[in-house]
C-alpha positions as CSV (number, residue, x, y, z in Angstrom):
1,M,-0.3,0.0,-0.2
2,D,1.8,3.1,-0.8
3,R,1.2,6.8,1.0
4,T,-1.5,7.9,-0.8
5,Q,-4.0,4.6,-0.3
6,A,-2.5,4.8,3.1
7,F,-4.0,7.8,3.8
8,E,-7.3,6.9,1.7
9,K,-7.9,3.9,4.4
10,A,-7.0,6.2,7.6
11,K,-10.0,8.1,6.0
12,S,-11.9,5.6,5.4
13,L,-11.7,4.0,8.4
14,A,-11.9,7.3,10.9
15,E,-15.3,8.2,9.0
16,A,-15.9,4.5,10.4
17,G,-15.1,5.2,13.5
18,T,-12.6,2.5,14.0
19,L,-9.9,5.5,14.9
20,D,-7.0,3.3,16.3
21,E,-7.0,1.4,13.0
22,A,-7.1,4.8,11.2
23,F,-3.5,6.2,13.3
24,E,-2.2,2.7,12.5
25,A,-2.4,2.8,9.1
26,I,-0.6,6.0,8.6
27,E,1.8,6.0,11.2
28,K,4.9,4.6,9.4
29,Y,4.0,8.9,7.7
30,T,3.1,10.7,10.8
31,S,6.2,9.0,12.7
32,E,8.5,10.7,10.4
33,D,9.9,13.7,11.8
34,G,9.7,16.5,9.6
35,I,6.7,15.0,7.5
36,E,5.5,17.4,4.7
37,Y,1.7,16.2,4.3
38,T,-0.1,17.3,0.9
39,L,-3.4,18.9,0.9
40,P,-5.3,16.3,0.7
41,E,-3.5,15.0,3.7
42,M,-3.9,17.4,5.7
43,Q,-7.4,17.9,5.3
44,I,-7.5,13.9,6.0
45,I,-5.3,14.5,9.3
46,N,-8.1,17.3,10.3
47,I,-11.0,14.5,9.9
48,I,-8.8,12.1,12.1
49,V,-8.7,15.0,15.0
50,C,-12.2,15.8,14.9
51,E,-13.2,12.2,15.0
52,K,-11.1,10.9,18.1
53,L,-11.7,14.1,20.0
54,T,-15.4,14.1,19.2
55,S,-15.8,10.3,19.9
56,C,-14.0,10.1,23.1
57,S,-15.5,9.8,26.4
58,F,-15.0,12.5,28.8
59,E,-12.3,10.3,31.3
60,E,-10.5,9.3,27.4
61,K,-10.5,12.9,26.5
62,K,-6.6,13.8,27.6
63,D,-5.7,10.4,26.2
64,A,-7.1,11.4,23.2
65,C,-5.5,14.6,22.8
66,F,-2.2,13.6,23.2
67,Q,-2.9,10.7,20.4
68,C,-3.5,13.2,18.3
69,L,-0.4,15.7,19.4
70,P,2.3,13.3,17.2
71,L,-0.1,14.1,14.3
72,L,0.6,17.6,14.2
73,E,4.0,18.3,15.8
74,G,7.5,18.4,13.9
75,V,5.5,19.1,10.6
76,K,6.7,20.4,7.9
77,M,4.6,23.7,7.1
78,V,3.4,24.4,3.7
79,K,3.4,28.0,2.5
80,S,0.1,27.8,1.5
81,A,-3.1,29.5,2.7
82,E,-5.8,26.7,2.7
83,W,-3.4,24.0,4.8
84,L,-2.1,27.1,7.3
85,E,-6.1,27.3,7.9
86,L,-7.0,23.2,8.6
87,Y,-3.7,23.1,10.6
88,I,-4.4,26.0,13.3
89,D,-7.8,24.1,13.4
90,A,-6.3,21.0,13.6
91,V,-3.6,22.4,16.4
92,Y,-6.3,24.3,18.4
93,D,-9.1,21.9,18.1
94,V,-6.3,19.7,20.6
95,F,-4.8,21.9,22.8
96,S,-8.3,23.6,23.5
97,K,-9.7,20.9,24.6
98,L,-6.1,19.9,26.6
99,S,-6.3,22.8,28.3
100,R,-9.2,21.5,30.3
101,Y,-6.9,18.2,31.5
102,A,-3.5,19.6,31.5
103,R,-2.5,20.1,34.9
104,D,0.8,21.0,37.4
105,E,3.8,20.2,35.8
106,E,2.2,18.9,32.7
107,R,0.8,22.6,32.0
108,N,4.5,23.1,31.4
109,E,5.2,21.3,29.2
110,V,2.0,21.1,27.0
111,W,2.1,25.2,26.8
112,N,6.3,25.0,25.6
113,R,5.1,22.1,23.0
114,I,2.4,25.1,21.6
115,K,5.2,28.0,21.8
116,E,7.4,26.0,19.6
117,I,4.4,24.8,17.5
118,Y,3.5,28.6,17.0
119,Y,6.8,29.7,16.6
120,E,6.9,27.5,13.2
121,L,3.0,28.4,12.2
122,T,3.8,32.4,11.9
123,L,6.9,32.5,10.2
124,A,5.3,30.3,7.8
125,A,2.5,33.1,7.6
126,K,4.5,35.6,7.4
127,K,5.0,34.4,3.9
128,V,1.9,33.5,2.9
129,W,-0.6,36.8,4.3
130,K,2.2,39.1,3.8
131,E,0.0,41.9,5.1
132,K,-0.9,42.2,8.7
133,N,-4.3,43.0,8.1
134,A,-5.0,39.4,6.2
135,P,-7.7,37.9,7.9
136,G,-6.6,34.6,7.3
137,G,-3.1,35.5,9.1
138,L,-4.9,36.9,12.3
139,E,-6.8,33.8,12.7
140,V,-3.1,32.3,13.3
141,Y,-2.7,35.1,16.4
142,V,-6.4,34.7,17.3
143,S,-5.6,31.3,17.9
144,Y,-2.6,31.5,19.7
145,A,-4.7,34.0,21.9
146,K,-7.0,32.2,23.2
147,L,-4.5,29.4,24.1
148,V,-2.8,32.3,25.7
149,K,-5.9,32.8,28.1
150,S,-6.6,29.1,28.4
151,Y,-3.2,28.3,29.9
152,L,-2.7,31.9,31.5
153,D,-1.3,30.2,34.6
154,V,2.3,28.8,32.8
155,A,1.8,30.9,29.2
156,D,4.8,33.0,29.2
157,E,5.0,37.6,28.8
158,D,6.4,37.2,25.1
159,S,3.4,35.5,24.0
160,F,1.4,38.2,25.8
161,K,3.3,40.6,23.6
162,I,3.5,38.6,20.2
163,C,-0.3,38.6,20.3
164,E,-0.5,42.5,21.3
165,T,1.9,43.6,19.2
166,Y,0.6,41.9,15.8
167,A,-3.0,42.9,16.9
168,K,-1.9,46.1,17.3
169,E,0.6,46.1,14.0
170,A,-2.6,44.8,12.3
171,K,-4.7,47.5,13.1
172,F,-2.3,50.0,12.8
173,V,-2.3,48.9,8.9
174,G,-6.5,49.8,8.8
175,K,-8.4,48.8,5.7
176,G,-5.2,48.6,3.2
177,T,-6.6,46.8,0.0
178,L,-9.4,45.0,1.9
179,E,-12.8,44.2,0.8
180,D,-15.5,45.2,2.6
181,E,-16.1,42.1,4.6
182,D,-12.4,40.7,5.1
183,F,-12.0,44.8,6.8
184,R,-15.0,43.8,8.8
185,D,-13.3,40.1,9.3
186,A,-10.1,41.5,10.6
187,K,-11.7,44.3,12.9
188,K,-13.2,41.5,14.5
189,S,-10.5,39.5,14.6
190,I,-8.3,42.2,15.9
191,D,-11.0,42.9,18.6
192,T,-10.6,39.1,19.7
193,I,-6.8,38.8,19.8
194,N,-7.2,42.0,22.7
195,K,-10.2,40.7,24.6
196,M,-8.3,37.4,24.8
197,I,-4.9,39.4,26.0
198,T,-6.7,42.1,28.3
199,D,-8.6,39.2,30.1
200,A,-5.9,36.8,30.3
201,K,-3.8,39.4,32.1
202,H,-6.3,40.1,34.3
203,E,-7.1,37.4,35.4
204,K,-3.6,36.2,35.9
205,E,-3.5,39.5,38.2
206,L,-6.0,38.0,40.0
207,I,-3.9,34.4,40.5
208,Q,-1.4,36.0,41.6
209,D,-2.8,38.3,43.9
210,S,-4.7,35.5,45.7
211,D,-1.1,33.6,45.8
């Protein structure tokens, strides 16, 4: 079975609800460090992640998140808007759910893994969405800011600043060459980033004051 067939088999297995077999079908490829997924493969990875996280019980959720991470870590970023949007969706889905289950030292480890992924993501995003006010590029920072808030107890100051700075620079660009609808989306994303970071700062201060 070649790589294309393996991914198609994994897709069928995931859609049929046999998730462990779906993981096994592509393990030969997903275990490679620096794997570069094609767009169809990234779509299949999304299906597997989504099915895995929605089909498991509350007690299994944490293990399911950790099982999905190897599909997303160490992946070579593809300079394509559609590819990056799919990747961001899968990454955010895993880490946002994991924030509810990771505890104590585990949270520090998870946050470090988030930072590594988002470092690569932001570099790739700059090459795909060259204007700071592009809605697609802003979505990277919306998801990052939401994760900063979810992990505010362990999130580092640099991550707060990265999100804040990007929103500020995007706002400064203004409408630029954006169509009206895209500009509305951009403004909404900027507002979301600012709200997430402001709320996270406030909640972090409350935690520190209570210690």
